[in-house]
C-alpha positions in Angstrom: -4.0 -11.0 20.0 -7.6 -10.7 18.6 -8.8 -11.2 15.0 -10.1 -8.0 13.4 -10.5 -6.8 9.9 -8.0 -4.7 7.9 -10.5 -1.8 7.8 -11.1 -1.9 11.6 -7.4 -2.1 12.3 -6.6 1.0 10.2 -9.5 2.9 11.7 -8.5 1.9 15.2 -5.0 3.3 14.7 -6.4 6.6 13.4 -8.8 6.9 16.4 -6.2 6.1 19.0 -3.8 8.6 17.5 -6.5 11.3 17.4 -7.2 10.7 21.1 -3.6 11.6 22.0 -2.7 14.1 19.3 -5.1 17.1 19.0 -3.3 18.3 15.9 -4.7 15.4 13.8 -7.8 16.2 11.7 -9.4 14.4 8.7 -10.8 15.9 5.5 -12.5 14.2 2.6 -15.7 13.5 0.8 -18.3 11.8 3.0 -15.9 11.2 6.0 -18.1 13.0 8.5 -21.4 11.6 9.7 -21.4 9.1 6.9 -18.1 7.6 8.1 -16.4 7.4 4.8 -17.2 5.4 1.6 -15.2 2.5 3.0 -16.0 3.1 6.7 -12.5 4.6 7.2 -13.9 7.1 9.7 -17.0 5.2 10.9 -17.9 6.4 14.4 -15.1 9.1 14.6 -17.4 12.0 13.8 -19.5 11.2 16.9 -16.3 11.0 19.0 -14.3 13.9 17.7 -16.8 16.3 16.1 -17.0 18.3 12.9 -13.9 20.4 13.6 -11.7 17.4 13.3 -13.7 15.5 10.7 -14.6 17.9 7.9 -16.6 16.9 4.8 -15.3 18.7 1.7 -16.6 19.6 -1.7 -15.4 17.5 -4.7 -12.2 19.5 -5.1 -9.2 17.3 -4.4 -6.5 19.9 -5.5 -8.2 22.5 -3.3 -8.3 20.5 0.0 -4.8 19.0 -0.6 -3.5 22.6 -0.9 -5.3 23.6 2.2 -3.9 20.6 4.2 -0.4 21.3 2.8 -0.6 24.7 4.4 -2.0 23.3 7.7 0.8 20.8 7.9 3.4 23.6 7.3 2.0 25.4 10.3 2.0 22.6 12.8 -1.1 20.5 12.2 -1.2 16.8 11.1 -3.9 16.5 8.5 -5.3 13.3 7.1 -6.7 13.5 3.6 -9.1 10.7 2.7 -9.5 10.5 -1.1 -11.8 7.5 -1.2 -10.1 6.1 -4.4 -6.5 6.4 -5.5 -7.8 7.5 -8.9 -9.1 10.8 -7.3 -5.6 11.5 -5.9 -4.5 12.2 -9.5 -6.7 15.3 -9.5 -4.4 16.7 -6.8 -1.1 15.5 -8.5 0.2 19.0 -9.0 -0.1 20.0 -5.4 1.4 16.7 -4.2 4.3 16.7 -6.6 5.2 20.5 -6.6 4.3 21.5 -3.0 3.7 18.6 -0.6 6.7 16.5 -1.6 9.1 19.4 -2.1 8.3 21.7 0.8 10.8 20.3 3.3 13.6 20.5 0.8 12.7 24.0 -0.4 12.7 25.2 3.2 16.0 23.6 4.1 14.1 21.4 6.6 12.6 24.4 8.5 9.1 23.3 7.5 7.8 19.8 8.2 5.1 18.1 6.1 3.3 15.6 8.4 0.5 15.0 5.8 -1.1 11.6 5.5 -3.0 10.9 2.3 -5.0 7.7 1.9 -7.1 6.0 -0.8 -8.3 2.6 -2.0 -6.6 0.8 -4.8 -7.3 -2.3 -6.8 -9.6 -4.1 -9.3 -12.9 -5.6 -8.2 -16.6 -4.9 -7.8 -17.2 -3.8 -11.4 -15.6 -0.5 -10.5 -14.2 -0.1 -14.0 -11.7 2.4 -15.3 -12.1 5.3 -12.8 -12.2 3.4 -9.5 -9.8 0.6 -10.0 -6.3 2.1 -10.2 -3.2 1.0 -8.3 -0.9 3.9 -9.1 1.7 3.4 -6.4 4.5 3.1 -8.9 3.8 6.6 -10.2 3.9 8.1 -6.7 7.0 6.2 -5.7 8.8 8.1 -8.4 8.3 11.3 -6.4 11.2 12.2 -4.1 10.1 13.3 -0.7 7.0 11.2 -0.6 6.6 7.9 1.3 4.4 5.2 -0.2 2.8 2.6 2.0 0.8 -0.5 0.8 -0.3 -2.7 3.7 -1.3 -6.3 3.0 -2.6 -7.5 6.4 -4.6 -6.1 9.3 -1.5 -6.1 11.5 0.4 -4.0 9.0 -2.7 -1.8 8.3 -2.6 -0.7 11.9 1.2 -0.8 12.4 1.9 1.2 9.3 -0.9 3.7 10.1 0.7 4.3 13.5 4.0 5.0 11.8 2.4 7.3 9.2 0.6 9.3 11.9 3.9 10.0 13.7 6.0 10.7 10.6 7.0 14.2 9.7 7.2 13.4 6.0 4.2 13.2 3.7 2.8 9.7 3.4 0.6 8.1 0.8 -1.2 5.2 2.5 -2.9 2.9 -0.1 -5.5 0.2 0.9 -6.6 -2.5 -1.5 -10.4 -2.5 -1.4 -10.6 -6.3 -1.6 -8.6 -6.6 1.6 -10.7 -4.3 3.8 -12.9 -7.1 5.1 -10.1 -9.7 5.5 -9.3 -10.7 9.1 -6.0 -11.3 10.9 -4.3 -11.1 14.3 -3.7 -7.6 15.7 -2.5 -6.7 19.2 -5.0 -5.4 21.8 -5.6 -1.6 21.8 -3.6 -1.2 25.0 -0.6 -2.9 23.3 0.9 0.0 21.3 3.0 -1.0 18.3 4.2 0.3 14.9 5.6 -1.2 11.7 8.7 0.7 10.4 8.8 2.0 6.8 11.3 0.3 4.5 11.3 -3.1 6.2 9.8 -6.0 4.2 8.4 -9.1 5.8 9.1 -12.7 4.9 5.6 -14.1 5.2 6.5 -17.6 4.1 9.9 -19.3 4.1 11.1 -21.4 1.2 14.1 -22.6 -0.7 13.3 -23.0 -4.4 12.1 -19.5 -5.5 11.6 -16.0 -4.0 8.2 -14.4 -4.8 7.7 -10.7 -4.0 4.1 -9.6 -3.9 2.2 -6.8 -2.3 -1.4 -5.9 -1.3 -4.0 -8.4 -2.6 -1.4 -10.2 -4.7 0.5 -11.1 -1.5 -2.6 -12.9 -0.3 -3.1 -14.7 -3.7 0.6 -15.6 -3.7 0.4 -17.2 -0.3 -2.5 -19.3 -1.6 -0.5 -20.4 -4.6 2.5 -21.2 -2.4 0.4 -23.4 -0.1 -0.9 -25.4 -3.1 2.6 -25.8 -4.6 3.9 -27.2 -1.3 1.9 -30.3 -2.0 3.9 -30.6 -5.3 7.2 -30.3 -3.5 7.9 -26.7 -4.6 9.0 -24.5 -1.7 8.3 -20.8 -2.4 9.6 -18.0 -0.2 7.1 -15.1 -0.1 8.1 -11.5 0.7 5.7 -8.6 1.3 7.4 -5.3 0.7 4.9 -3.4 2.9 6.3 -0.1 1.6 7.6 0.7 -1.9 9.1 4.1 -1.0 11.3 3.3 0.8 11.7 -0.1 -0.8 13.6 -2.8 1.2 16.0 -4.4 -1.3 18.2 -6.1 1.3 15.5 -8.6 2.4 14.9 -9.6 -1.3 18.6 -9.9 -2.0 19.1 -12.1 1.1 16.3 -14.4 -0.1 17.5 -14.6 -3.7 21.0 -15.6 -2.4 19.2 -18.7 -0.9 16.7 -19.5 -3.7 18.5 -18.3 -6.9 15.2 -17.4 -8.5 12.9 -14.3 -8.3 9.3 -13.7 -9.4 7.6 -10.4 -8.8 3.7 -10.5 -8.7 1.9 -7.1 -9.1 -1.7 -6.3 -9.9 -0.7 -3.1 -11.5 0.8 -2.5 -14.9 4.1 -4.0 -15.9 5.8 -1.2 -17.8 7.8 1.0 -15.5 6.2 -0.7 -12.5 7.3 -1.9 -9.0 8.3 -5.2 -10.5 10.6 -3.5 -12.9 12.3 -1.6 -10.0 12.7 -4.7 -7.8 14.1 -6.6 -10.8 16.5 -3.8 -11.7 17.9 -3.6 -8.1 18.3 -7.4 -7.9 20.0 -7.5 -11.3 22.4 -4.7 -10.2 23.2 -6.1 -6.8 22.5 -9.8 -6.8 23.1 -10.9 -10.4 25.6 -13.6 -9.5 23.1 -15.2 -7.1 20.6 -15.8 -9.9 20.2 -19.3 -11.4 17.5 -18.2 -13.8 16.2 -14.9 -15.3 14.0 -12.7 -13.1 10.4 -13.0 -14.0 7.4 -10.7 -13.6 3.7 -11.4 -13.5 1.4 -8.4 -13.7 -2.1 -7.3 -14.4 -2.9 -6.6 -18.1 -1.7 -3.3 -19.5 -5.3 -2.1 -20.3 -8.1 0.0 -18.9 -10.2 -1.9 -16.4 -13.5 -3.3 -17.8 -16.8 -3.3 -16.0 -17.5 -7.0 -16.5 -16.6 -9.1 -13.5 -15.5 -11.9 -15.9 -13.2 -9.6 -17.7 -12.0 -8.0 -14.4 -11.0 -11.5 -13.2 -9.2 -12.2 -16.5 -6.8 -9.3 -16.4 -5.3 -9.8 -12.9 -3.1 -12.6 -11.6 -4.8 -15.2 -9.4 -3.6 -18.2 -7.4 -3.7 -20.5 -10.5 -1.7 -18.2 -12.8 0.7 -17.3 -10.0 1.3 -21.0 -9.2 2.0 -21.7 -12.9 4.4 -18.8 -13.1 6.3 -20.3 -10.1 6.3 -23.8 -11.7 7.7 -22.4 -15.0 10.4 -20.5 -13.2 11.5 -23.4 -11.0 12.0 -25.4 -14.2 14.3 -22.8 -15.8 
C-alpha cells in the first residue's frame, strides 16, 4: 500500500469510476476548471471535459432536482455541494423526491445519485460552513449516509457509493482532507460495504464509538490512556444509515461500558441513536450507564479559540473515558 491523503483517495475513486462508467457526471459550484473548493475534482475537468463536469449557478434545489431526473433516466450523477450546510437548501428535493422515488415507483425507477459535502468545525468557518447534519439526514428513509474517517475508507466507501443504486450522502470532514493513511494501489480494486463498522483499536475496559474527526481524536486519547493502564476499544461506524449495531453490541458484551463521541449536537443525535439501540438490545451487558460526549449545542463562533472550546478533543475525551471506567 501507499500513503495518500483522504482527499486524494476520494478523488482517485471518483476518477477511476468515471473512466469505466460513462453515465457518471459531476455538477456543483466551481467543480470544473477550478477543481472544487476542496480539490474534490482537481484535474478531472482536463481529463473528462465540460460535459461530465458542469459548473452550476448557486441554486442547490435546482441542480438536485435536475440530477434526480437524470438518475431516474439511467445516469449516475454526482452532486458536489462544497459544504453540508448548502445541502439544506435542497432539503425538499432530497426528502420528497430523491429519497422516495424508488418506493413511489415500486422499484421500477432507480436513484443512483451521490451527493457529497464537507462537514465539521474549524478554520473560522463560523455558523454557515461548519455543520455536521448527518443525524438529520439519517432520519430520512431511503437515503444512505456515509461518513468516512480514513483515506482507506474515503476511497472504499466512494467506490461503493458510485456503484449503489440508492441515493447516497457522502460527508467528508474538512479537517481530515489532508490526513494521510494507507490505501491500496490503483490497480487493486476494493470497496468498503455500507453498514459495517470497523474496530480500529481493540480494548477491554470501555467501548468508544466515534466517527469522522472524533474517531481520530479518540484514537489519540486511547493511546494516551494506555500508559495509565486503561484499555479502550474504539469503533468507527463508517456509515450511520445503515448503522452497524451488532459490532457495538459485541464490543459492549466484552467491555461493559459505552461512550459515544460526536462533534455534532447531542439532542436527537447519532449518539442518542447508538445509546438507544444498545440500551434496547444490550442492557444486561452494561456495568455502567451509557455516556455521550458531544460538541456544544450552540451556533459555531468565528473565533478559533471559541471553536476549539465547543468540540471534544483528546484531553476531554480521555477524561470522559477515565470517568466512565470509574463508574
